[in-house]
N, C-alpha and C positions, 0 to 999 in steps of 0.2 A: 388558541393552539389546538389543533385536532389531536385527539388521543388515538393513536394507531399503533399496531404492532410493528416493530421495526423489521427490516430485512434480516439483520443478523440474528435476531431471536428466532426467526422462522428457519433460517438457512444454516446456521453455524452453531457449533458447540459453545457452551458458556464461557470458555476461556477467551473467546473472540469478542466478548462484550465489555463495555465499560471504558473504552478509550475516549478521550476528548478529541474534538476536531474543529479547527478554525484555521484560517490561513495566517492570522496575525501571529507574529513571532517567528515565522519561518525565515531563516537566514543562514548565515554561515555557522558551522558547528566545529567544535574543537575536540570532541571526544564522544564516547558512547552515550553519556547522559544527554549531551547536547543533541546528538543524532536522534535519540529517542524523543526528545521534546519536539524537534523539527518534524519528525515523522508523525507523531501522535497529534500534532496541531494541524498539519496540512495534508495528510495522506488522502482522506476521503474527498476533500475538495478537488485535489489534483486528479483523482480517479474520475470524478464527475466531469471535470473540464476536458479530459482526454478520452472519454468514452467513445469508442468507435474510430479513434484516430491513432491509437497506439496498439500495435499488434501483440505486444508482450504484456498487456495489462493483466491478463489472467495469471501470469507468473508473478507479477508484482504483488497482486492481491494475495496469492498463496504464500508468497514470501512474507508479507505483512502478518498474515495469520500465524505463520511459523514463528516470526520474531516476537509476537505477543503471547505466544503459548507458554505458560509457565513450565511445561514439560520439556521445552527446548533448552539445551545447555546455554548458559550465559555467554560463552564464547561465540556460539552460533548466532544468538540474538544480537550481539554487538556487531558482528560482521554484516548481518542482514540489515540492521538499522542504519549502518553506514551507507550501504548501497541504496536503501530506500530514501535516505536523506538526500542523496545526490539526485534521485528522481524527483523529489518534492521541491527542492530549492530551485527557483527559476534561473538563477545565475550559475551557469556551468560552462564547460569548454565550448559546446556548441549550443547557443541559445535555442530553447524549445520552439520559438516562433518561426524559425527558418524552415520553410516548406521542404519536405523530403530529407532533410538532414537533422533537424532539431532534436530528435529523440535517439539518434544513432549512438551517441555517447552514453546516454542513459541505458539503452539496451545492452551495450557492450559491458558496462559496469555490472548491471544486474545479471547478465548471462554468466559472467565470470564468477560472480559470488554464488549464484545458484548452483553452478557446476561444482563448486567447492563444497557446498553444504547440502547438496541434493538429497542425501539419505535422511535428513532431518525434516524435509518438507513432506508431510504425510498425505495420504489419500484424503483424509478429512480436511486438511488445509486446502487442497485443490478443489474438493467438492464444495466447500464453503465459498471459495472464490468464484467458481462457475455459477453457483446459485445467486450470489450477490450481483454479479455482472449481468446475469440474465434478467434479474428484477430491475436493475438500473436501466438496462436496454429497453425493457417494456414500459418503464415510467419516464423515460427521458432523463434519468439521473435524479429525478425529484424526490424519490423515496429515500428515507434516511436509514442509517444503520444505528445500532446502539453505540457504535464507534464514532458516529458523526453523521 
């Protein structure tokens, strides 16, 4: 295994580090803890798979950073994690593989939630999201984050 500095450690504050990531275990959720598990296990793989195909990916990553920021109120974290779980889980109202429509329901859910908690998503969250997505775009998504 190569020893390399991760994207998140170069691009984002320390609160954005230390999350796990794998797609195993992503499935239906029944509450905030389940939503957190789904998001933490599958978020970065979903970002890598959808890079360049989902126009709201920057907002999703900023929402992820807000949801994992310990300074974010728990109520806001729970709301964001629910929306992000909907994005991560492959089985939803409109399956993601349907060309042109697959992510419209995900975008709608995320936009509604972000509109509700927008004031908690900081410039640092957005800057971290832009930096990570730029690095993923430059490496074809092969570079890792401390989050996954």
